[in-house]
N, C-alpha and C positions, 0 to 999 in steps of 0.2 A: 722458314725464318720464324723466330719467336722473340719474346721480349716486348719492349715498348718502342714507339717511334723514335724516342730519344736514345734508346739503348737496345738496338736490335741484336739478336744473336743468330748464328747460322748453325744448325744442328746436323749431324751426320750419323748415318746408320752403317754399321759394319755388315756387309752383305756376303752371303755364301760362307759364313763361318758361324759365329754365335750370336749375332744380332746386337752386340754392344752399342751403346750410345756414346758418341764423341770419343772414340778410341784414339789415343794419342799416336800410336804407331800405325794407324791407318791414315790419320790426317797427314802424317809425315811424308809418306810416299805420294800422297795426293797433292801436297801443297805446291809443287811446281806449277800446276795449271793455274792456281789462284795467284801465285807470285807473278806469273807472266801476264795474265789477262787483267787482273784487278787485285792488287795486294790488300785492299781494304777487306775483301772477302776472307783473306787469311786471318786478319785481326778478328773478324766476327766469328771465326771458328775457334780461335784461341781464348777469347774472352770468357765464355762460359766456364772453361777449365780454370782460368785464372781467378775468376770470381769465387768459385767454389772453394778453392784452396786458400785464398786470401781471407775468406770469412772464417777459416778454421774448421771447415766441414770435412777435412781429411786429416787424420791424426799423424801421418808419417812425414818425415823430412824430405823424402823424395817425391817425385811427381806421381800423381794419380794415373792409373792406366786408362780409365774410362769414366764416364759420368752415369753409368747405369748398365746393369747386366743385360737388360732387354729393352731396346728401343720400342716405344717412345717414353718408357719410364726412366727418365734421366734424373734419378734421385741421388746419384753419387754413392759414396761408400763411407758413411760416417763412422762405421765400426772398423774401417781400415782393411776389411776382408775383400780381396779382389785378386785378379791374376797379376801378381807383382812382376813388373819389368823395371826394377828400380833405376838402373843406370840408363837403360834404353830410353825410357820416357823422359827422364830428367834432361838428358842430352838433347832429345828431340825438341823439347819445349824451348830450351835456351837457344838452340840453333835457329828454330823458326822465328823466335822473337827478334834475334839479330837480323835475320834475312828480311823480315818485315820492316824494321827500322831503317835498314840500309836502303830499301826500295822506296821509302816514303819520307824519310827524314822526320819521322814522328818522335821527336824528343820527349814529348809529354807521355807517350806510351811507355818509353823506356824508364822514365822517372817514376811513373805510377806503379810499375810492376818490378821495380829494381830489387826490392827486398826479397820477393819470392824467387826471382831468377838467381839471386845471390845464394839463397838457401839451397836451391837445387844444385848450383855449381859447387857448393861446399861438399855436397854428397858425392859429386863427381871427383873432386879432389881427393876425398877419402877412399873412394871405392872404384874409381874409373880406370886406373892403370892395372890394378890386380882385381879383377871382378869376381874371382871365385866362381862357384856354381851359380850361373845366372841365366834366366830366360832372355832371349832376344826377340825381336819382332818375328823372326822365323821360329815360332814356338812349336811348330810341327817337328822340329829337330830336338825338342826337349831342352833341358838346361845344358849349356856348354861351359866347361870349366876354363876360365881365362880366355874367352873368345877374343881373337886378335881383331876381328872386325868391330866388335862391340867397344873395345878399348879405343880404337881409332875414333869412333864417334864421341866417346867421353872426352878425349883429349881436345878434339875440335870444338866440343861444347864449352870447354874451359876457355879456349881461345875466343869463342863467340861472346862469352861473358866479359872478356877484356874489351871487346868492341862496344858492348853496352855501357861499360864503365866509362869509356872514352866519350861516348855520346852525352852522358850526364855530367861529365866534367870531373869524375872521381879518378884522378890520375894515379893515386896510390893503388886502388884496386886494379886499374888497367895494367899497371906494371907488374903487380903481384900475380895476376892470373896469366898474363902473357909469359912470364918467366916459368911458372909451373908447367904450362902447356909445352913450352920449348924443352924443358927438362924431361917431361914425360915422353915426348916423341922419341928422344934418343934412346930411352929405356925400351920403348915399344918396339923399335926396330931391332934392338939387341935381342929381345926375348921372342919377337914374333917372326923374324926372318928364318926361313929354312936353312939348314947348314949348306945346302947346295947353292945358296945365294941367287936362286932363280925366282923366288916368289915368297909371299907371306904365307904363314901356316894357318890352318883352321884355328888352332889355339897354341898358347905358349908351350903346352905340354905334349904336343903331337908333332914329331918330325915326319917328313915325307907325306904331309897332307897339305891341301891348299883350299882356299875359300875365295869367293869373289868379294874383294874388299870394296864393296859399293859405298861404304860410308866415307870414302875419300871425296865423294861429291860435295859434301859440305865445306871441305877445305878449299875447293875450287870456287864454289858458289860465293862464299863469304870472303874469298881472297885472304884467308888467314895465313896462307903460305907456311904452314907448320910442317907439312910432310915434304921432304926433299924431292926434287925432280927425278933423282935416280930411282926412287921407289916407284913413281908413276911409270917410268920407262921400263923398269923391270916387270911390273905387273902387266903392262900392255904386251910386252913380248911373250910373256907366259900365256896370256889369254889367247893369243893367236895360235898357240900350239894345242889348246885343249877345247876349241870350239867343236861342237857337233853340228848336225844339219840345221837345227833350229836355234843355235846359239850356245852360249857358254853355260855349262852347268853351274849350279850354285856352289857346289863343293866337290872335292875329290870323292870318288867311289859311288856317286849317285848321278843318274842322268837328268834329274829334274832341274828346272830353272824357274825363275820368276822374272817376268818381263819388266816389272817396275825396277828391279835391281839391275837388269841389263841396261835399261835406259839411263839410270843413275851412273852406271859405270861408263857408258858411252859419253855422258856429259863430262866426266872427269878425265877421260882419256886424252893423252897428248899425241896419239898415233892416228893419223887420218885414215890409214888403211883399216885399222881395227874398228874405228868408229863407224866407217861406212859398212863394214862387214856386219856389225851388230844391227845396224838399221836394215840392211838387206835381208838378213836371216829372220828378223822379226816380221818384215813384210812378207817374206816367203811363207812363214807359218800362217799368217793371216789369209793368204791366198789358198793354201793347201790343207789347212787344218781339217782333220776328220771330226773335230768336235764342233758341232753347230750351235754355238752359244755366243752371246755378246762377249767380246774380247776377254778371254780368260788370261789371267796373269800367271798361272801356275801350270806348267806343261812339261812333258817329257821331251827332251831335246833331240831324241832319236826318232820317236814315233809321232810326235806332235799331239799325243793324246793328253787331255786335261781331265783332272778328277772333279769336274763339275764346278770349279770356281768360275764365276761369271759376273760381269757387269759391276765390278767392285770399284770403289773410289780410288784405289791405289793406281788405277790406270792413268790418273792425273800425272803420273811420273813420265809419260811419254813427252811431256813438255820440258823435262829437265834439261835436255841439250839446248833449248832455246833461252834458258835462264843464265847461261854462263858465257864468258867472253873467251873466244878462241882466235 
């Protein structure tokens, strides 16, 4: 904890990667544990990021990626030079802000940070449906052109902004952002669904591919109800057919998975059999893993081997199923 008694902040280090400070897309998979146990801690994680950008210390219109390349030097990026995840981080922030406000009824927080959340949402409106070549939080995959999963998060982020607008009483913005999100979902399904009608694709540009659409978690968590039940049912049925020994791979053609995203997917699943299977396979890996490290989030679903990722904040995602209503 840092800051003052009147204004405490909670700082987070990115572990087993590059040591960034306050990385937004690490806080995002981590945030279910804070949301479930004590939502105030989520606010204390977001406020350093909000403070930095509201003071004008980051020159871009989208959300900053982190507050410093190497913890504990949390000095931000005044020059705008960073690992850009423009859509990813902007949507992450707006979704987490809405989740916090819904959990606490903290209208004052929504009002105080309304302008910056609206700024980020406008970026999502302009760039979220057609993302082009963009990094996602899964940056080990490099840039993905028109990632279906990333666009899902952007659209739900716009829906989250409609919720913040409702809280502050701005019904014009509420209606505007809700209508945009609903329109985008229709387009997202049209461009993102595989011609087989069995699953969503890795990207709009690649038929006969699939990806774990873990970003649907936010639609369930926030109860935005933007994505139709038919898509959830379709995805659940597909996942049952592609599971390996230790879970669902992140994407077609590769055996690796991330347990944070498996637990996000379990939280958003409408299929009791699938959800239990995801829990069971995760538990089986924990019992049998040949990798003797604190809970690794990145593993091979066939062999159970992990590339040394360990003890990372993203494991807060195991609380995701406890944050939703089923």
